[in-house]
DSSP file (Angstrom, degrees, kcal/mol; ACC not computed):
  #  RESIDUE AA STRUCTURE BP1 BP2  ACC     N-H-->O    O-->H-N    N-H-->O    O-->H-N    TCO  KAPPA ALPHA  PHI   PSI    X-CA   Y-CA   Z-CA
    1    1 A M              0   0    0      0, 0.0     2,-0.3     0, 0.0     0, 0.0   0.000 360.0 360.0 360.0 125.6  106.2   84.4  146.7
    2    2 A A        -     0   0    0      1,-0.0     2,-0.6     0, 0.0     0, 0.0  -0.603 360.0-137.7 -85.0 139.6  103.5   85.9  144.4
    3    3 A I        -     0   0    0     -2,-0.3     2,-0.3     0, 0.0    -1,-0.0  -0.857  19.4-141.6 -96.2 123.3  103.7   85.3  140.6
    4    4 A T        -     0   0    0     -2,-0.6     0, 0.0     1,-0.0     0, 0.0  -0.666   9.2-141.1 -88.0 138.7  102.9   88.4  138.6
    5    5 A K        -     0   0    0     -2,-0.3    -1,-0.0     1,-0.1     0, 0.0  -0.645  28.6 -98.4 -91.5 152.8  100.9   88.2  135.5
    6    6 A P        -     0   0    0      0, 0.0    -1,-0.1     0, 0.0     5,-0.0  -0.295  32.9-114.1 -65.1 158.5  101.7   90.2  132.4
    7    7 A I  S    S+     0   0    0      1,-0.3    -2,-0.0     2,-0.1     0, 0.0   0.927 107.1  17.0 -61.2 -47.4   99.6   93.4  131.9
    8    8 A N    >   -     0   0    0      3,-0.2     3,-1.2     1,-0.1    -1,-0.3  -0.915  68.0-167.0-128.2 104.6   98.0   92.0  128.7
    9    9 A P  T 3  S+     0   0    0      0, 0.0    -1,-0.1     0, 0.0    -2,-0.1   0.696  83.9  66.9 -67.9 -16.8   98.3   88.3  128.3
   10   10 A K  T 3  S+     0   0    0      1,-0.1     2,-0.8     2,-0.1    -2,-0.0   0.797  89.0  72.3 -72.5 -27.0   97.2   88.4  124.6
   11   11 A I    <   +     0   0    0     -3,-1.2    -3,-0.2     1,-0.2     3,-0.1  -0.797  55.6 170.1 -92.7 112.3  100.3   90.3  123.6
   12   12 A K        +     0   0    0     -2,-0.8     2,-0.4     1,-0.3    -1,-0.2   0.843  69.9  25.7 -89.6 -36.5  103.2   87.9  123.7
   13   13 A N        -     0   0    0      1,-0.1    -1,-0.3     2,-0.1     0, 0.0  -0.984  56.9-167.4-134.9 122.9  105.9   90.1  122.1
   14   14 A M        +     0   0    0     -2,-0.4     2,-0.2    -3,-0.1    -1,-0.1   0.544  57.3 107.4 -86.9  -7.3  105.8   93.9  122.1
   15   15 A T        -     0   0    0      1,-0.0     2,-0.3     0, 0.0    -2,-0.1  -0.509  48.9-171.1 -76.0 139.6  108.5   94.3  119.4
   16   16 A R        -     0   0    0     -2,-0.2     2,-0.2     0, 0.0    -2,-0.0  -0.960  25.1-111.1-129.0 147.7  107.3   95.5  116.0
   17   17 A R        -     0   0    0     -2,-0.3     2,-0.5     1,-0.0     0, 0.0  -0.555  25.2-143.6 -76.7 140.0  109.2   95.8  112.7
   18   18 A I        -     0   0    0     -2,-0.2    -1,-0.0     1,-0.0     5,-0.0  -0.907  22.6-118.9-104.0 129.9  109.9   99.3  111.4
   19   19 A S     >  -     0   0    0     -2,-0.5     4,-2.6     1,-0.1     5,-0.2  -0.225  21.5-114.8 -66.2 158.8  109.7   99.6  107.7
   20   20 A K  H  > S+     0   0    0      1,-0.2     4,-2.4     2,-0.2     5,-0.2   0.861 116.3  51.6 -64.5 -35.1  112.8  100.7  105.8
   21   21 A S  H  > S+     0   0    0      2,-0.2     4,-2.3     1,-0.2    -1,-0.2   0.918 111.5  46.5 -68.6 -41.6  111.2  104.0  104.7
   22   22 A K  H  > S+     0   0    0      2,-0.2     4,-2.3     1,-0.2    -2,-0.2   0.900 112.8  50.6 -64.4 -40.1  110.1  104.9  108.3
   23   23 A R  H  X S+     0   0    0     -4,-2.6     4,-2.3     2,-0.2    -2,-0.2   0.920 110.8  48.1 -64.7 -43.0  113.6  103.9  109.5
   24   24 A F  H  X S+     0   0    0     -4,-2.4     4,-1.1     1,-0.2    -1,-0.2   0.909 111.7  51.0 -61.4 -41.9  115.2  106.2  106.9
   25   25 A Y  H  < S+     0   0    0     -4,-2.3    -2,-0.2     1,-0.2    -1,-0.2   0.883 114.0  43.7 -63.6 -39.7  112.9  109.0  107.8
   26   26 A M  H  < S+     0   0    0     -4,-2.3    -1,-0.2     1,-0.2    -2,-0.2   0.835 116.5  45.7 -75.5 -33.1  113.7  108.7  111.5
   27   27 A M  H  < S+     0   0    0     -4,-2.3    -1,-0.2    -5,-0.2    -2,-0.2   0.549  85.9 103.1 -89.6  -7.3  117.5  108.3  111.1
   28   28 A N     X  -     0   0    0     -4,-1.1     4,-2.1    -3,-0.2     5,-0.2  -0.661  56.1-160.6 -81.6 115.2  117.9  111.2  108.5
   29   29 A P  H  > S+     0   0    0      0, 0.0     4,-2.1     0, 0.0    -1,-0.2   0.820  89.2  55.7 -67.4 -28.9  119.4  114.2  110.4
   30   30 A I  H  > S+     0   0    0      2,-0.2     4,-2.0     1,-0.2     5,-0.2   0.934 109.7  45.3 -68.1 -44.8  118.2  116.7  107.7
   31   31 A V  H  > S+     0   0    0      1,-0.2     4,-2.2     2,-0.2    -1,-0.2   0.910 113.0  51.4 -63.0 -42.2  114.6  115.5  108.0
   32   32 A Q  H  X S+     0   0    0     -4,-2.1     4,-2.2     1,-0.2    -1,-0.2   0.874 107.0  53.9 -64.1 -37.3  114.9  115.7  111.8
   33   33 A F  H  X S+     0   0    0     -4,-2.1     4,-2.3     2,-0.2    -1,-0.2   0.937 110.7  44.9 -62.4 -46.6  116.2  119.2  111.7
   34   34 A F  H  X S+     0   0    0     -4,-2.0     4,-2.5     1,-0.2    -1,-0.2   0.853 111.7  52.9 -69.2 -33.0  113.3  120.5  109.6
   35   35 A K  H  X S+     0   0    0     -4,-2.2     4,-2.3     2,-0.2    -1,-0.2   0.898 109.5  50.2 -64.7 -39.0  110.8  118.6  111.9
   36   36 A F  H  X S+     0   0    0     -4,-2.2     4,-2.2     2,-0.2    -2,-0.2   0.918 111.9  46.7 -63.5 -45.0  112.5  120.3  114.9
   37   37 A I  H  X S+     0   0    0     -4,-2.3     4,-2.2     2,-0.2    -2,-0.2   0.922 112.6  50.1 -63.4 -44.4  112.2  123.8  113.2
   38   38 A W  H  X S+     0   0    0     -4,-2.5     4,-2.3     1,-0.2    -2,-0.2   0.896 110.5  49.7 -62.8 -41.1  108.5  123.1  112.2
   39   39 A L  H  X S+     0   0    0     -4,-2.3     4,-2.4     2,-0.2    -1,-0.2   0.904 109.9  51.5 -64.4 -41.1  107.6  122.0  115.8
   40   40 A G  H  X S+     0   0    0     -4,-2.2     4,-2.3     1,-0.2    -2,-0.2   0.894 110.0  49.4 -61.8 -40.4  109.3  125.2  117.2
   41   41 A I  H  X S+     0   0    0     -4,-2.2     4,-2.3     2,-0.2    -2,-0.2   0.917 110.5  50.3 -65.2 -43.1  107.3  127.4  114.8
   42   42 A K  H  X S+     0   0    0     -4,-2.3     4,-1.9     1,-0.2    -2,-0.2   0.912 111.7  47.9 -61.7 -42.5  104.0  125.6  115.8
   43   43 A I  H  X S+     0   0    0     -4,-2.4     4,-2.6     1,-0.2     5,-0.2   0.918 111.4  50.3 -65.0 -42.9  104.8  126.1  119.5
   44   44 A M  H  X S+     0   0    0     -4,-2.3     4,-2.9     1,-0.2     5,-0.3   0.883 108.8  52.5 -63.9 -37.9  105.6  129.8  119.0
   45   45 A L  H  X S+     0   0    0     -4,-2.3     4,-1.1     2,-0.2    -1,-0.2   0.895 112.1  45.6 -64.6 -39.1  102.4  130.4  117.1
   46   46 A I  H  <>S+     0   0    0     -4,-1.9     5,-1.6     2,-0.2    -2,-0.2   0.941 118.5  41.0 -68.7 -46.9  100.3  128.8  119.9
   47   47 A V  I ><>S+     0   0    0     -4,-2.6     3,-1.1     1,-0.2     5,-0.6   0.926 120.3  42.3 -68.9 -45.2  102.1  130.7  122.7
   48   48 A A  I 3<5S+     0   0    0     -4,-2.9    -1,-0.2     1,-0.2    -2,-0.2   0.697 102.7  70.6 -75.7 -17.7  102.4  134.0  120.9
   49   49 A G  I 3<5S-     0   0    0     -4,-1.1    -1,-0.2    -5,-0.3    -2,-0.2   0.429 118.8-100.7 -81.2   2.4   98.8  133.7  119.6
   50   50 A G  I < 5S+     0   0    0     -3,-1.1     3,-0.4    -4,-0.1    -3,-0.1   0.565  94.8 110.7  94.6   9.5   97.3  134.3  123.0
   51   51 A H  I   < +     0   0    0     -5,-1.6    -4,-0.2     1,-0.2    -3,-0.1   0.319  57.7  80.8 -97.2   9.6   96.5  130.7  123.9
   52   52 A G  S   <S+     0   0    0     -5,-0.6     2,-0.2    -6,-0.2    -1,-0.2   0.683  86.1  56.2 -89.4 -17.5   99.2  130.4  126.6
   53   53 A G        -     0   0    0     -3,-0.4     0, 0.0     2,-0.1     0, 0.0  -0.583  61.6-145.3-113.6 174.0   97.4  132.1  129.5
   54   54 A T        +     0   0    0     -2,-0.2     2,-0.2     2,-0.1    -1,-0.1   0.527  69.7  98.1-112.0 -11.6   94.1  131.7  131.4
   55   55 A R  S    S-     0   0    0      1,-0.1     2,-0.3     0, 0.0    -2,-0.1  -0.560  70.9-127.3 -80.6 142.3   93.4  135.4  132.1
   56   56 A K        -     0   0    0     -2,-0.2     2,-0.2     1,-0.1    -2,-0.1  -0.650  27.1-109.2 -86.0 144.6   90.9  137.2  129.9
   57   57 A A              0   0    0     -2,-0.3    -1,-0.1     1,-0.1     0, 0.0  -0.477 360.0 360.0 -71.7 143.3   92.0  140.5  128.3
   58   58 A A              0   0    0     -2,-0.2    -1,-0.1     0, 0.0    -2,-0.0   0.469 360.0 360.0 -78.2 360.0   90.3  143.6  129.8
């Protein structure tokens, strides 16, 4: 039976503490809603701006 070694032996514990401000920011549904809207606008600007295809315009 082979014993597998961890991917990175220097890292003993992968868990990290999340600050209270970051946790509040992530758990706030109002902030998440506006982040969702902003991401949708950014995606639409990229796609509608002509960067979505590979063909050159004639």
